[in-house]
C-alpha positions in Angstrom: -48.3 40.8 43.3 -49.5 43.8 41.3 -53.0 43.5 39.8 -53.0 44.8 36.2 -55.8 45.4 33.6 -55.1 45.7 29.9 -57.4 48.2 28.3 -57.5 48.0 24.4 -60.7 50.0 23.8 -61.8 53.7 24.2 -63.4 53.9 27.6 -64.7 56.7 29.8 -62.8 57.8 32.9 -65.6 56.4 35.1 -64.4 52.9 34.3 -60.8 53.6 35.0 -61.6 55.3 38.3 -63.6 52.2 39.5 -60.8 49.8 38.4 -58.2 51.9 40.2 -60.4 52.0 43.2 -60.5 48.2 43.2 -56.7 48.2 43.3 -55.9 47.6 39.7 -53.0 49.2 37.7 -54.3 50.3 34.3 -52.4 49.8 31.1 -54.2 51.5 28.2 -53.0 50.4 24.8 -55.9 51.2 22.4 -54.0 50.3 19.2 -52.8 46.9 20.4 -53.7 44.1 18.0 -54.3 40.4 18.9 -50.8 39.3 18.0 -49.2 42.0 20.1 -51.6 41.2 23.0 -50.6 37.5 22.9 -47.1 38.5 23.9 -48.0 40.3 27.1 -51.5 39.0 28.2 -50.1 36.6 30.8 -49.3 39.7 33.0 -52.9 40.8 33.4 -55.8 39.8 35.6 -58.4 41.7 33.5 -58.8 42.7 29.9 -61.2 45.4 28.6 -61.8 45.3 24.9 -64.4 46.1 22.2 -63.9 44.4 18.8 -60.1 44.8 18.6 -59.0 41.5 20.1 -59.8 38.0 19.0 -60.0 36.3 22.4 -59.9 32.6 21.3 -58.5 29.4 22.9 -54.9 30.4 22.0 -55.3 33.8 23.6 -57.0 32.3 26.7 -54.3 29.6 27.1 -51.7 32.3 27.1 -53.5 34.4 29.7 -52.4 32.4 32.8 -53.4 35.1 35.3 -56.6 36.3 33.6 -59.7 36.3 35.8 -62.2 38.4 33.8 -62.9 40.0 30.4 -64.9 43.2 30.0 -66.5 43.9 26.6 -67.5 47.5 25.9 -71.0 47.3 24.3 -72.8 44.2 23.1 -71.8 41.1 21.0 -69.5 38.5 22.4 -68.7 36.8 19.1 -65.0 37.6 19.3 -64.6 36.0 22.7 -64.7 32.2 23.3 -67.1 32.6 26.2 -67.6 28.8 26.6 -63.8 28.1 26.9 -63.3 31.1 29.2 -66.0 29.8 31.5 -64.2 26.4 31.6 -61.1 28.2 32.7 -63.0 30.0 35.4 -62.7 33.4 33.6 -65.8 35.6 33.9 -67.0 37.6 31.0 -69.0 40.9 31.1 -70.5 43.1 28.5 -72.5 46.4 28.6 -75.3 46.2 26.0 -77.4 48.6 28.1 -74.9 51.3 27.5 -75.4 51.9 23.7 -79.0 50.7 23.2 -80.5 54.1 23.1 -77.8 55.4 20.7 -78.4 52.5 18.3 -82.2 53.1 18.5 -81.8 56.8 17.8 -79.6 56.1 14.8 -82.1 53.5 13.5 -84.9 56.0 13.8 -82.8 58.7 12.1 -81.9 56.4 9.2 -85.6 55.4 8.8 -86.8 59.0 8.7 -84.0 60.1 6.3 -84.9 57.3 3.9 -88.7 57.8 4.0 -88.5 61.6 3.7 -85.6 61.5 1.3 -83.6 63.9 3.5 -80.1 62.8 2.7 -80.6 62.4 -1.1 -82.4 65.8 -1.3 -79.6 67.4 0.6 -77.0 66.0 -1.7 -79.0 67.4 -4.7 -79.2 70.8 -3.0 -75.4 70.8 -2.6 -75.3 70.5 -6.4 -77.8 73.4 -6.8 -80.6 71.0 -7.8 -84.1 71.9 -6.6 -86.6 69.1 -6.9 -89.8 69.0 -4.8 -92.1 66.5 -6.5 -89.3 64.0 -7.1 -88.4 64.1 -3.3 -91.9 63.8 -2.0 -91.6 61.7 1.2 -93.6 59.0 2.9 -94.8 59.2 6.5 -94.1 56.2 8.8 -97.0 56.8 11.1 -99.4 53.8 10.7 -96.8 51.5 9.2 -96.1 48.1 10.6 -92.5 47.6 11.9 -91.1 44.1 12.4 -88.3 44.0 14.9 -86.1 40.9 14.6 -84.4 40.3 18.0 -85.8 41.9 21.1 -82.7 42.5 23.3 -81.6 45.8 24.5 -81.2 47.4 21.1 -84.3 45.9 19.6 -86.6 46.8 22.5 -85.2 50.4 22.6 -86.0 50.9 18.9 -89.4 49.3 19.3 -90.4 51.7 22.1 -89.4 54.7 20.0 -91.4 53.5 17.0 -94.4 52.7 19.3 -94.2 56.2 20.7 -94.6 57.9 17.3 -97.6 55.9 16.1 -96.3 52.8 14.4 -97.7 49.3 14.9 -94.7 47.4 16.2 -94.4 43.6 16.1 -91.4 41.7 17.3 -89.9 38.2 16.8 -87.3 36.7 19.1 -86.8 32.9 19.1 -85.4 33.0 22.6 -87.6 35.6 24.4 -91.2 36.1 25.2 -93.4 38.3 27.4 -92.6 41.6 25.7 -96.3 42.0 24.7 -96.7 43.7 28.1 -94.9 46.7 26.6 -97.5 47.2 24.0 -95.4 45.4 21.4 -97.1 42.7 19.4 -95.3 39.4 20.1 -95.0 36.9 17.3 -93.9 33.4 17.8 -93.4 32.7 14.1 -91.3 34.6 11.6 -94.1 34.2 8.9 -96.1 36.9 10.6 -93.3 39.4 10.0 -93.0 38.2 6.4 -96.8 38.8 5.8 -97.3 42.1 7.5 -94.2 44.2 7.9 -93.5 47.5 6.0 -90.2 47.9 7.9 -87.8 45.1 9.0 -85.1 46.0 11.5 -82.5 43.5 12.6 -81.1 43.6 16.2 -79.4 40.2 16.4 -76.1 39.0 17.9 -73.7 37.3 15.5 -73.8 33.5 15.8 -73.7 30.6 13.3 -77.5 30.6 13.5 -77.8 34.3 12.6 -75.2 34.4 9.9 -77.0 35.5 6.7 -80.3 35.5 8.6 -81.6 37.8 5.9 -81.0 36.0 2.7 -82.7 35.3 -0.6 -85.3 33.1 1.1 -86.2 35.9 3.6 -86.3 38.4 0.8 -88.6 36.2 -1.3 -90.8 35.4 1.7 -91.7 39.1 2.2 -95.2 39.7 1.0 -94.9 43.4 0.2 -92.1 45.9 -0.6 -90.4 46.9 2.6 -87.7 49.0 4.2 -84.7 47.2 5.7 -82.5 48.3 8.6 -79.5 46.6 10.0 -77.7 48.0 13.1 -76.7 44.7 14.6 -73.9 42.7 12.9 -72.9 43.0 9.3 -73.0 39.3 8.6 -76.7 39.1 9.7 -77.7 40.6 6.3 -76.3 38.8 3.3 -75.2 41.6 1.0 -76.0 39.9 -2.2 -79.6 39.5 -1.2 -79.8 43.1 0.0 -78.3 44.3 -3.3 -80.7 42.1 -5.3 -83.7 43.4 -3.3 -82.8 47.0 -3.9 -82.3 46.5 -7.6 -85.6 44.7 -8.2 -87.7 47.0 -5.9 -88.6 44.4 -3.3 -86.7 46.4 -0.8 -88.0 50.0 -1.1 -85.0 51.4 0.9 -82.3 50.3 3.2 -80.2 51.7 6.0 -77.0 49.8 7.0 -74.6 50.7 9.8 -72.7 47.4 9.9 -71.0 45.5 7.1 -69.9 42.0 6.4 -66.4 43.2 6.0 -65.2 46.3 8.0 -63.6 48.8 7.3 -63.9 49.5 3.6 -60.1 49.0 3.1 -60.5 45.3 4.1 -63.3 44.6 1.5 -62.6 42.3 -1.4 -62.7 43.7 -4.9 -66.2 42.4 -5.4 -67.4 43.7 -2.0 -66.0 47.1 -2.7 -67.6 47.3 -6.2 -70.9 46.3 -4.6 -70.4 48.8 -1.8 -69.8 51.6 -4.3 -73.0 50.9 -6.2 -75.0 50.6 -3.0 -73.7 53.9 -1.5 -74.7 55.8 -4.6 -78.3 54.6 -4.6 -80.9 57.3 -3.6 -82.8 54.8 -1.5 -79.8 53.6 0.5 -78.0 55.0 3.5 -74.7 53.6 4.8 -72.7 54.6 7.9 -69.4 53.3 9.3 -70.6 51.3 12.3 -71.3 54.4 14.4 -74.8 53.6 15.7 -73.7 52.9 19.2 -70.8 55.3 19.1 -72.1 58.4 20.8 -70.3 60.4 23.5 -73.1 59.4 25.9 -72.9 55.8 25.0 -69.2 55.7 25.8 -70.0 56.9 29.3 -72.9 54.5 29.8 -71.1 51.5 28.5 -68.1 52.3 30.7 -70.4 52.8 33.7 -72.4 49.6 33.3 -69.2 47.6 32.7 -67.6 49.1 35.8 -70.6 48.3 37.9 -70.6 44.6 36.8 -66.9 44.2 37.4 -67.1 45.9 40.8 -69.9 43.6 41.9 -68.0 40.6 40.8 -64.8 41.7 42.5 -66.4 42.6 45.8 -68.8 39.7 46.2 
């Protein structure tokens, strides 16, 4: 019987070549939605996705021949991994592939905010020349608090450490990263007391939903810069908005949103978004942190290697 793989995400040819070498027939349907996939998924042994498909119990029950699921990038919240495991379906992801891309974007956003690069550029486009008003702030010597020390968090931490920041990290489920020169904190209170910069690198779970909220905001001991390049729902937007308005948050860079894309936002969310995006101390991007050309190759490569190892073992 023909072995088929359904691919519903942009991938690099390196992944397709490996899959074909393993004897799979590739069916690329990047625009397929979950409802459409439900009608055909029982014909496939493998599925490669990003965030397009909601692979829940209903989906998995329909996928009678499914043996594995490959996730381009990190974050498995759209896949019922526990139920898949019960059915004997293996799940793979490739968070190694876009970690550097996310870290570079986080650094770029941080520098753009502290040196007022984006806002000054916008003024220059309008023939406005202001020097004193756009006097920047150097990040060397600041204390950065990294929340979540997985692939993305650790990549960003290493970049910050390399340019002279004091870097501290908090991860409820990991330890031992002090060996990399990163200060390891077992309690979140240390971040609240000392951080000038707080950067979130957490997966989305029920535990991390609205991890940054009014309590977190009020617990911070000094004005700080907030970055979120993990999942939109990790940062509760009302608290972000409140912090920027009252000055507790000096500046913020957001690549991920509670509702994506903009066209799916509610009226209140869109109104809030429009006000945020116009603030001089705010930078927003459309979930592109891990979306570089190099990351596409690396995510595809790492995913291919994991699938190949599973198939040939």
